[in-house]
C-alpha positions in Angstrom: 0.0 0.0 0.0 1.5 3.4 -1.0 2.3 5.9 1.7 1.5 9.0 -0.3 -1.7 10.5 -1.6 -0.5 11.9 -5.0 2.4 11.7 -7.4 3.3 15.3 -6.3 3.3 14.4 -2.6 5.5 11.4 -3.2 7.9 13.5 -5.3 8.1 16.1 -2.5 8.9 13.4 0.0 11.7 12.0 -2.2 9.7 8.9 -3.2 10.2 7.4 -6.7 6.8 6.0 -7.7 6.3 3.1 -10.2 4.8 5.7 -12.6 7.8 7.9 -12.3 10.0 4.9 -13.2 8.0 4.3 -16.4 8.1 7.9 -17.4 11.8 8.2 -16.8 12.6 5.2 -19.0 10.4 6.4 -21.9 11.7 9.9 -21.7 15.4 8.9 -21.4 15.6 10.7 -18.1 16.8 9.6 -14.7 14.1 8.8 -12.1 15.5 11.6 -10.0 15.0 14.1 -12.8 11.4 13.1 -13.1 10.8 13.1 -9.4 12.3 16.6 -9.1 10.1 18.0 -12.0 7.0 16.4 -10.5 7.8 17.9 -7.1 8.1 21.4 -8.8 4.8 20.9 -10.7 6.6 21.2 -14.0 5.7 17.7 -15.0 2.4 16.1 -14.3 1.7 12.3 -14.3 -2.1 12.1 -14.5 -2.8 8.6 -13.0 -5.9 8.2 -10.9 -5.4 5.5 -8.3 -8.6 3.8 -9.6 -7.4 3.6 -13.2 -5.6 0.3 -12.9 -5.2 -0.3 -16.7 -3.3 3.0 -17.3 0.1 3.3 -19.0 1.5 6.3 -17.2 2.8 9.3 -19.2 4.6 12.4 -18.1 3.3 15.8 -19.4 5.8 18.6 -19.3 7.5 21.1 -21.7 10.9 19.4 -21.4 9.4 15.9 -22.2 8.1 14.5 -25.4 5.0 16.4 -26.5 1.8 14.5 -25.8 -1.4 14.3 -27.8 -5.0 14.3 -26.5 -8.0 13.0 -28.5 -11.5 14.4 -27.8 -14.3 11.8 -28.2 -17.8 11.1 -26.9 -21.4 11.0 -28.0 -23.8 13.8 -28.6 -27.6 14.0 -29.0 -27.3 13.8 -32.7 -24.6 11.1 -32.8 -25.1 8.7 -29.9 -23.5 5.4 -30.8 -21.2 4.4 -28.0 -19.8 1.4 -30.0 -18.6 3.9 -32.7 -16.9 6.0 -29.9 -15.1 2.9 -28.6 -13.9 2.1 -32.1 -12.5 5.7 -32.3 -10.9 5.2 -28.8 -9.1 2.1 -29.9 -8.0 3.5 -33.2 -6.6 6.6 -31.4 -4.7 4.5 -28.9 -3.3 2.3 -31.7 -2.1 5.4 -33.5 -0.2 6.6 -30.4 -2.6 9.1 -28.7 -1.5 9.4 -25.0 -4.9 10.7 -23.7 -8.6 10.4 -24.4 -11.1 13.0 -23.3 -14.7 11.8 -23.0 -16.8 14.9 -23.9 -20.1 13.0 -24.0 -23.1 15.2 -23.8 -26.0 12.7 -24.0 -27.2 9.5 -22.5 -26.0 7.4 -19.6 -22.3 8.4 -19.5 -21.1 6.6 -16.5 -20.9 3.1 -18.0 -18.9 4.5 -20.9 -16.4 6.2 -18.5 -16.1 3.0 -16.5 -15.4 1.0 -19.7 -12.7 3.5 -20.7 -11.0 3.3 -17.3 -11.2 -0.5 -17.3 -9.9 -1.1 -20.9 -8.0 2.0 -22.1 -4.3 2.4 -21.2 -4.3 6.1 -22.2 -4.9 8.9 -19.8 -8.6 9.6 -19.4 -10.0 13.1 -19.1 -13.5 14.5 -18.7 -15.3 17.9 -18.2 -17.6 17.3 -15.3 -19.8 20.3 -16.0 -20.9 18.7 -19.2 -22.0 15.6 -17.3 -23.9 17.6 -14.6 -27.0 18.3 -16.6 -27.0 14.8 -18.0 -26.4 13.1 -14.7 -29.2 14.9 -12.9 -31.4 15.3 -15.9 -32.2 18.8 -14.9 -31.8 22.2 -16.5 -28.7 24.1 -15.8 -30.3 26.8 -13.7 -31.8 24.2 -11.2 -28.4 22.7 -10.3 -26.6 23.8 -7.2 -23.0 24.3 -6.4 -23.1 21.0 -4.4 -24.4 19.2 -7.5 -21.4 20.3 -9.6 -18.9 19.3 -6.9 -20.6 15.9 -6.4 -20.2 15.2 -10.2 -16.4 16.0 -9.9 -16.4 13.4 -7.0 -18.2 10.9 -9.2 -15.7 11.2 -12.0 -12.8 10.9 -9.6 -14.3 7.8 -8.1 -14.9 6.4 -11.6 -11.1 6.6 -12.2 -10.6 9.4 -14.7 -7.1 10.8 -14.6 -7.7 14.5 -15.2 -10.7 16.8 -15.2 -11.1 20.1 -16.9 -12.6 22.6 -14.5 -13.4 26.2 -15.5 -12.3 27.7 -12.2 -10.8 30.9 -13.6 -13.9 32.8 -14.6 -15.8 34.7 -11.8 -18.7 37.1 -11.6 -16.2 39.8 -12.5 -15.8 38.0 -15.9 -19.5 38.7 -16.7 -18.8 42.5 -16.7 -15.6 42.1 -18.7 -17.3 40.1 -21.5 -20.0 42.7 -21.7 -17.6 45.6 -21.7 -14.9 44.4 -24.1 -17.2 43.3 -26.9 -15.5 40.2 -28.2 -16.3 39.1 -31.6 -16.9 35.5 -30.4 -17.6 36.0 -26.7 -17.0 32.7 -24.9 -16.5 29.7 -27.2 -15.5 27.2 -24.5 -18.5 24.9 -24.0 -17.8 24.4 -20.3 -17.0 28.1 -19.8 -20.2 29.2 -21.4 -22.2 26.8 -19.1 -20.5 28.3 -16.0 -21.1 31.8 -17.4 -24.8 31.0 -18.0 -25.2 29.4 -14.6 -23.7 32.5 -12.9 -25.9 34.8 -15.0 -29.1 32.9 -14.2 -28.5 32.3 -10.5 -26.6 35.4 -9.5 -24.1 33.1 -7.6 -20.3 32.8 -7.9 -18.6 30.2 -10.1 -18.9 27.0 -7.9 -15.6 25.6 -9.2 -13.9 28.7 -8.0 -15.9 29.2 -4.7 -15.5 25.6 -3.7 -12.0 25.0 -5.1 -10.5 23.9 -1.8 -13.2 21.2 -1.5 -12.5 20.0 -5.0 -8.8 19.9 -4.3 -9.5 17.5 -1.4 -11.3 15.2 -3.8 -8.4 15.4 -6.2 -6.0 14.6 -3.5 -8.0 11.6 -2.4 -8.0 10.0 -5.8 -4.7 11.5 -7.2 -6.9 13.3 -9.8 -5.1 16.0 -11.9 -6.8 19.3 -12.3 -6.7 20.7 -15.8 -7.5 24.4 -15.4 -9.8 25.2 -18.2 -9.5 28.4 -20.2 -13.1 29.6 -20.4 -12.0 32.8 -22.1 -9.8 31.3 -24.7 -10.1 33.2 -28.0 -12.5 31.7 -30.4 -11.3 33.8 -33.3 -8.1 35.6 -34.2 -9.5 39.0 -33.2 -10.1 37.9 -29.6 -6.6 36.6 -29.1 -4.5 37.9 -26.2 -7.2 40.3 -25.0 -8.0 41.4 -21.5 -10.5 38.6 -20.8 -8.0 35.9 -21.8 -5.1 37.4 -19.8 -7.1 38.3 -16.7 -8.3 34.7 -16.5 -4.7 33.4 -17.0 -3.5 35.4 -14.0 -6.2 33.7 -11.9 -5.2 30.3 -13.2 -1.7 31.0 -12.0 -3.1 31.7 -8.5 -5.2 28.5 -8.6 -2.2 26.5 -9.7 -0.3 27.6 -6.6 -3.2 26.7 -4.4 -3.4 23.2 -5.9 0.3 22.6 -5.4 0.1 23.6 -1.8 -2.3 20.6 -1.4 0.0 18.3 -3.5 -2.5 18.2 -6.4 -1.1 18.1 -9.9 -2.1 20.8 -12.3 -2.2 21.3 -16.1 -3.2 24.7 -17.5 -5.3 25.0 -20.7 -4.7 27.6 -23.3 -5.7 29.0 -26.7 -7.6 28.7 -28.9 -7.5 30.8 -32.1 -4.4 32.9 -32.4 -2.2 34.6 -35.1 1.1 32.9 -35.6 3.1 35.8 -34.4 1.4 35.9 -31.0 1.8 32.2 -30.1 5.4 32.2 -28.8 4.7 35.2 -26.5 1.6 33.6 -25.1 3.5 30.4 -24.3 6.2 32.4 -22.4 3.6 34.4 -20.5 1.8 31.2 -19.4 5.1 29.7 -18.2 5.8 32.8 -16.2 2.4 33.3 -14.7 1.7 29.6 -14.0 5.3 28.9 -12.8 6.1 26.2 -15.4 2.9 24.1 -15.0 2.4 22.0 -18.1 0.5 23.9 -20.8 -2.3 22.1 -22.6 -3.4 23.9 -25.8 -6.2 23.5 -28.3 -4.4 24.2 -31.6 -3.8 27.2 -31.6 -5.7 27.6 -34.9 -3.8 30.2 -36.9 -6.6 31.2 -39.3 -10.4 31.2 -39.0 -11.2 30.5 -42.7 -10.4 26.8 -43.2 -13.4 24.8 -42.1 -12.8 21.2 -43.2 -9.0 21.7 -42.9 -8.7 22.9 -39.3 -6.5 19.9 -38.4 -3.9 21.7 -40.6 -4.5 25.2 -39.1 -4.2 23.6 -35.6 -1.1 21.6 -36.5 0.7 24.7 -37.7 -0.1 26.5 -34.4 0.5 23.4 -32.3 4.0 23.0 -33.7 4.9 26.6 -32.8 3.2 26.3 -29.4 5.1 23.1 -28.5 8.4 24.5 -29.7 7.9 27.4 -27.3 6.8 25.6 -24.2 3.4 23.8 -24.7 3.5 20.3 -23.3 0.2 18.8 -24.4 -1.7 19.3 -27.7 -5.4 18.7 -28.0 -5.9 17.4 -31.5 -8.3 19.1 -33.9 -10.0 17.2 -36.7 -11.3 18.2 -40.2 -14.8 18.2 -38.6 -13.9 21.0 -36.1 -16.7 23.7 -36.1 -18.8 21.5 -38.4 -19.7 18.1 -36.9 -18.9 15.3 -34.6 -15.8 13.7 -36.0 -16.0 10.2 -37.6 -13.3 7.5 -37.5 -11.5 9.0 -40.5 -11.6 12.5 -39.1 -10.1 11.2 -35.9 -7.3 9.6 -37.8 -6.5 12.7 -39.8 -6.6 14.8 -36.6 -4.2 12.5 -34.8 -1.8 12.4 -37.7 -1.7 16.2 -38.0 -1.2 16.6 -34.2 1.5 13.9 -34.1 3.4 15.6 -36.9 3.2 18.9 -35.1 4.3 17.4 -31.8 7.2 15.5 -33.4 8.5 18.5 -35.3 8.4 20.5 -32.1 10.3 17.8 -30.1 13.0 17.9 -32.7 13.3 21.7 -32.5 13.5 21.7 -28.7 16.1 18.9 -28.7 14.0 16.2 -26.8 16.4 13.2 -26.3 16.2 10.8 -29.2 13.4 12.8 -30.9 15.2 12.6 -34.3 16.1 8.9 -34.2 13.2 7.9 -36.4 14.0 10.7 -38.9 17.6 9.5 -39.2 16.4 5.9 -39.7 14.0 7.1 -42.4 16.9 9.0 -44.2 19.0 5.8 -44.2 16.1 3.7 -45.5 15.4 6.2 -48.3 19.1 6.3 -49.3 19.2 2.6 -49.9 15.6 2.2 -51.2 14.6 0.0 -48.2 10.8 0.4 -48.6 9.8 -1.9 -45.8 12.0 0.1 -43.4 10.4 3.3 -44.7 7.0 2.0 -43.8 8.3 1.2 -40.3 9.5 4.7 -39.8 6.4 6.4 -41.2 3.8 8.1 -38.9 1.1 6.5 -41.1 2.7 3.5 -42.9 -0.5 2.3 -44.4 -1.2 5.5 -46.3 2.4 5.8 -47.5 2.4 2.2 -48.7 -1.0 2.6 -50.4 0.1 5.7 -52.4 3.2 3.8 -53.7 1.2 0.7 -54.6 -1.5 2.8 -56.4 1.1 4.6 -58.5 3.8 1.9 -58.8 6.9 2.7 -60.8 8.4 0.6 -63.5 11.6 0.1 -61.6 11.8 -0.8 -57.8 14.7 1.7 -57.1 12.6 4.7 -58.3 9.2 6.2 -57.8 6.7 7.2 -60.4 7.6 10.9 -59.9 11.2 10.8 -61.0 11.7 7.3 -62.5 15.4 7.0 -63.5 15.9 10.7 -63.1 15.9 9.9 -59.3 18.7 11.9 -57.6 19.2 9.2 -54.9 19.6 6.5 -57.5 22.0 8.6 -59.6 24.1 9.5 -56.6 24.3 5.9 -55.4 25.5 4.7 -58.8 27.9 7.6 -59.2 29.5 7.1 -55.8 29.8 3.4 -56.5 31.5 4.0 -59.8 28.6 2.5 -61.8 27.1 3.5 -65.1 24.1 5.8 -64.7 21.4 4.9 -67.2 18.5 7.4 -67.4 16.8 6.8 -70.8 17.2 3.1 -70.9 
């Protein structure tokens, strides 16, 4: 039986947990390095003590960038079997986290199934589930109701919960005064805003934060501080509402650490490319190096159907400059619930962004696979190239569909291939191009 409540408490006591050992091995770090970073709050290892099937991962800017996949049913798309298929596809493709954002039906059995069977980190947004769990309209729910749903999710075994603790009644006035183009686009944030507006009460996740932290400590549940005021369009990026909330999230981070509760901080959103790096640095300063978990950022607003690309561009810049955790975006963003193919495309785009950033920030061994790919291409080892590829099936299919006449070429260059010509030239062989 472990003699610590949370990973952070263990780290502060000098204890190396089994989860820290796994993370250290995978990140090519010493266990003492990981312990020290967890103790400081700069690495989180979200691992609820009730999630027995989990493969632990470390989330921190100095580690390999991790990917989260949002899934879950809605009123219009409510087939849990399809969602499980998406979950397994996501895990097979290397996603480290799954967030269940279900907003319809009996959600608890699905959460329990995820915790029982899924090795990835599991996250939820309890406020989504509050209306569903109680089957009552938002305005009729009490602060206690919201806190009790956090407790239910913790008991179910989820590893991290997004809580929109940073908006308060002061935010209502700010949103009205500053006239944002998109107001609040966070689904959870808008629900908290609406509840405060209808009831006249303070944000329950802020008012009862200490009670929530005690729940998190009991189950070793990581708090992901939601950015209710994240920009929903380029024009709203880096405005007063976003920055004022970020300052409060920094204060809440410190309060959580004082109770040995692990924290991640969520961030933008939609943002011009030239503002991303500065936003990452500000967050690191304000939140004292707590892992930054970003949605995108999406670098343009005009690409519906291709927002996995706009998010990958922003995600690569964000991760290079300090973001630790990328929430994937699919081609269906802003349009529909993603299907299995959308999920695949979103994961691939996010993995490319994360990998590119890891190379840029010199994560240990990040470029090993790229070096292996270069060697395989140089000697036309196609099987090895498939092994090195992020999506080997797609790469293999493209080559098969447009097969060349000669195996040591592709249908783009044929015998004009530079690699083929150089191999032959350096070996002293005759270089035939027209034959």
